[in-house]
N, C-alpha and C positions, 0 to 999 in steps of 0.2 A: 340152717345158720351154723350149727355146731360143726357140721362137716366142713363147711367153708372155713371155719376157724382152724380146724385141724390142718387143712392144706395151707392156710396162711402161716401157721406156726412152722410147718415143714419148709416153706419157702424162706422164712426169716432164718431158720436154722442153717440152711444152705448158704445164705448170705453171710452169716457169721463164720461158717467154715471157710468161705472165700476170703473174708477179711483176716482170718487166722493165718491163711497162707501168705498173703502179701505183707502182713504185719510182722510175721516171724521169719520171713525169708532171710533176714540179716543174721539170725542165729547161726545158720549153717555156713553162710558164704562170705560174711563180711571180712574175715581175716584173709581169705584167699584173694579177695579183691584188693585189700589194703596192701598185701605183699606183691601184687601184680603177677601172681601165678596164673590167675584167670581174669579175663575181662568181665565186667558186670553181666553181660549177656551170656557168656559161657558159663559163668558161675550159677546163674539163675536156671539155665537149661539143665545143668548137672543136678542142682537141688531139686528141680521139679521131677526129674526121673526117679531119684532115690526117695523123695517124699512119697511118690506114688507107690513104689514098692513097699516101703515101710508101713504105709497106711493099711496094707492088706495083711499084715502080720500081727496076730494076737488080738485078744479082746479084754484083757484083764483091766486095763485103765477104763475102757468103755463101761464095764460093769460097775466100777467104783463110782463114776460120775452118774450113771443112770439110776442106780438103786442103792448106793452105799453112802450117800451124804444126806439125803432128806427122805422123809416118810412119804412114799409114793401114794399112800391112801389120801393124803392131803393135797396132792398135786392136780391141778386142772390144766387145760390148754392155755388159759389166760395166764396162769402162773409161769408156764414155760416161755410164753411169748414175752412177758415182762422181763424175765431173766435174760433172754437173748437180746432184747432191746438195750438193756443196761450194759451188757457186755459189748455189743456192737458200738454203742456210743463211746465207751471208754477206749476201745481199740482205735476208733477214728480220731478221738481227741489226742491220745498219746502218739499216734502215727503222725498227725499234723504237727505236733510239737517236736517230733524226732526222738521221742523217748522210747527205748526198748522195754516197755512194761510187759506184764505177763497176760497173754490171752487166756491162759488156763485159769489163773486166779480171777480174772474178770468174769469168766463164765461161772465159776464156782461161787464167787461172791454174789453175782446176780441171782443164781438159783437159790442160794440159801436165804437171801433177802426176800425174794419173791415167795418162797415157801413160808417164811415167817409171816408175811403179809396175808397169805391165804389162810394161815392158821390164826389170824387176828391177834398176833403177838405172842402165841403160845410157843415157847422156845423148844418144846418137845418135837416140833416139826423138823428140827435139825437133828441128825444122828451124830452125836458127839464122839462116842467111843463104844462100840458094840462088838463083842466077840463073835467070830464066825466059825462055822464047823470046819474041822481040820481038812476035810475033803474038798472044801471050797477055797481054802487058803491058797493064794497064788504066790509064786516065787520059787526060787531055787533052794531056799532054806526054810526052816520051820521055826523061827524064833517066835516067842509068844507075841512080841510086838506086832509081827506081821500077820497074826491071826485075828486081828481086829479091823473093823472098818469104821468109817466116820470121819467127821471133819478134823478131829484132833490128830489121830495117827496118820491119816492119808494126806492131809493138806497143811495144817498149821505147823506140826513138827518138821515135816520135810521142807516147808518154806524157809525155816531158819537153818536147818542142817545142810540143805543142798548147796547154798552159796559157800558155807564153811568148807564143805568137802571139795567144791570146785576150786576155792582159793588154796587150800592146803595141798591138794593133789597137783594143781598146776604149779605151785611153788616148788614142791619136791621133784616132780617130773622134770621141770626145766632145770633145776639144780643138777639132777643126775646127767642130763644131756650136756650141760656145761662141762662136767667133770670128764665124761666119756670122750667128748669132742674137743678138749682143750688144746690138743696139738694139731688139730685139723686146720686147713687153710679156709678162710672166710668164703672164698668163691666156691670151694668144694661143698661146704656146708649149705650155702644158699642153693646150689644145684641139687644136692641130695634131697633137701627138705622141700624144694619146689615141687619135685615129683611126689614126695610123701604127702604133700598137702592135697593132692588129688584124691588120695585114699582117705585122708582124715575129713575132708569136706564131704565126700560121699557117705562115710560112716555117720557123720553128724546129721546129714540130711535124712539118712535112713532112720535113725533114732528119733528125729523130730517127727517123722511121719508115724512111726510106731506109737509115740506118746501123744502128740497133739491131735492127730486125726481121730484117734480113738475117743477123745473127749466129745467130739462132735457126733460120732456114732452113738455114744451113750445118750446124748440129749435127744436125738432123733428117735432112738429106740424107746426112751422114756415117753416121748410124745405118742408114739403108736401104741405102747402098752396101756397108757392111761385112757386113750381113746377107745381101745378095744374093751377095757374093763368097764367103761361107762356105757357101752353099747352104741357109740357114735358111729363106728365103722360097720355096723350090721347091714346098713343100707348100701354098702359098696357093691358095684357090679362084679360079676365073676372075674373079669379081666384085672381087677384091682384087689382081688382077695389076698394077694401076697402081703398087703399092707396090714392085715389083721395080725396082732401079736398077743395071743392069749397068755403067753409066758414071756418074761423079760429075756430076750435072746437077740444076738446080733447076727442078722441074716447076711448071706454072701452079697446079695444085691446092695444092701446098705453099706457094706465095706467098699464095694466098687464105686458107688456114687460119692461117698465122702472122700475116697482116695482121688478120684478125678477132680472134684471141686477144689480140694485143698491144693492139688497140683496146679490147677488153673490160677488159683490165687497166688501161688508161689511164682508162677510165670510172670505175673503182673509186676512183681518186684516191690521193694520197699526202700527206695533210694535214700530218704532222710535218715532212716534207722541204720542203713548200711554205713552211712558216713559217720554216725555217732559210734557204732560198734567198732568199725574198722579203723577209723582215723582219730576219733575223738578221745579215746581212752589212753592210747599209747602209740608210739611209733614202733611198728612191727617189722621184723624180717621173717623169712620163710620158716625158720626154726620155731619162732614164737607162735606163728600161726598154726603150725602143726601141733605143738604142745597144747595150745589152748583148745583146739577142736578135738583132739584125741582125748583130753581130759573130760571135756563136756560130754562127748559121745559115750564114754565109759560110764560116767555117773548116771546119765539119762537111761542108758541101757539097763543098768541094775534096777533103777527105780521102776522102769516099765515092767520088769519081771515080777515086781511086788505089787503091781496094779496101782502105783502111786502116780497121780496126774501131776507130774512135776512141771515147774516153770523152766522151760528150755532157755528162756531169756536170762534168768538168774544164773543158771549154771554156766553158760558160755561167757557171760560177763565176769562172773567171779573167776573163771578159768583164766581169762585175759588179765585180770588183776594179779592173780597168783604168778603168772608167767612174768608179768612186768616187774612185780615186786622182787622176784628172784634176781633180776638184773640190778635194780636199785629202786628204793621206794619212790624216789622222785620221777622214775620213768612212767609212773601211772599218773594221769591227770585226775586228781582226787576230787576236784570241783565237779567234773563231769560225773564221776561215780556218785557223788552226793545227790545230784539231780535224779539219777536213776534210782538210787536207794529210796528216795521220797516216793517215786512212782510205784516202787514195789510195795512199800509199807501201806500206801493209800489205796491200792487196787481193791483188796477184799472189802474193807469198810465202805469205800465209795460206791462200788457197784452193788454191794449189799443194800445200802441205803436207797439207791436209785430203784433197785428191783422192788424193795418194800413199798416205796412211795408210788410206783407205777401200779402195783396191785391194789394199794389202798385207794388210789384214784379211780381205778376200774370198778372197785366195789362201791365207791361213792356215787358213781353215775349209773350203777346197775348193770355193768358188763360182766361182773363176776360176783360169786357168792363168798 
C-alpha cells in the first residue's frame, strides 16, 4: 500500500508539472503574441523548446524546494500528496479565471501548509531562516543574506522584492530605450525589436525552464528521498532501483522527465492567461514586448543562480507594468493589475490552508499519522 502511494504521489507530481507548463506559458510568450511578432502556435513551439533546454540546467532551486523550506524528517508521502493537490487546485482555478498567479508560490504554500498539518500545528516544521555552510551557498556572489535557506529569505522576501525589481528595471530600461531611439523612425523601431523579441522570448522561456521546472524536480526528489528513508522503496525490483534516493540528489533521469513534462504542458498553451498578460494590461508594441521580456529574464536568471524559487508570473507582469508606466501611467490598466495582485497575495495563504486541511482530513480518517 505504501509503495502504491509513492507511485501515486509521483504521478500527481508529474500532473502538477504539466499544469505548471500550461499555466505559465504566458509568462514567456504573451508579449510576443500581443505584438504579433509570433502567432500563438509559433510562440508556444518556441517556448516549449527553450523550456525544455532550461529545465536541464542547474539544481539550485530544486534543492531549495526539496530540502530548504520544511523539515524533511516530518514529511510523509501523504504530506507531499496533499501539498500537490492544493497547488494543482489553485493552478486550475486561477487558469480558469484567466489570472496569471504563481505556480511556484502555490506549490510552496501547499508544501508548508501540509508540513504544518503533518506536524500537528508545530510551526517548527517550517524552516524560516537557517544559515547554510558557505560551500553549499549557491549563487554568483556571497552576501550573507544568500547564505541562508528557509521560507523567509528564499520565498517571502523575494515575493515582495521581485515585482519591485521588475517594475523599476522595466521602467528604467524602457526609459533608456526611449532616449537612445528618440530620433529613429517608428517603422524601423518596430522592425528591429520584432526581431529582438525572438531573442527575448527565447531567453525568457529558458529562464522559466531553469526556475520553474526545478521546483518540480525538488518535490519529486523529496518524495523519493522520504520514501527511501522510510524503507518503502526497499522492495523495488532491480529494474527500478534507480528510484532509491538515500541522499537528496537530483538525478539526470529526473531532470529529463521533468523537462519533457513541463515542455508538454507548455505545448498545451494557456490561452486565457495569454490574453490577460498580452492584451489585458497595456497596449504593446514590439519595443515594449522586448523590454518587458528582457527585464523579466534578467531578474529571474539572477534569482535562479541564488536558488530562489521565484514567481516568473510576478516578474514578467511587473516588467510589463514598468514598461507601460514609462510611457505614461494611464497606459497600464490598473484594474487588471489589482486583480492579479490579489491572486499573488492570496496564493501562499490559500494553498497553505488547503494543504493543512487536506492533511488534517487524512489524519482524521486514518490515512496519515
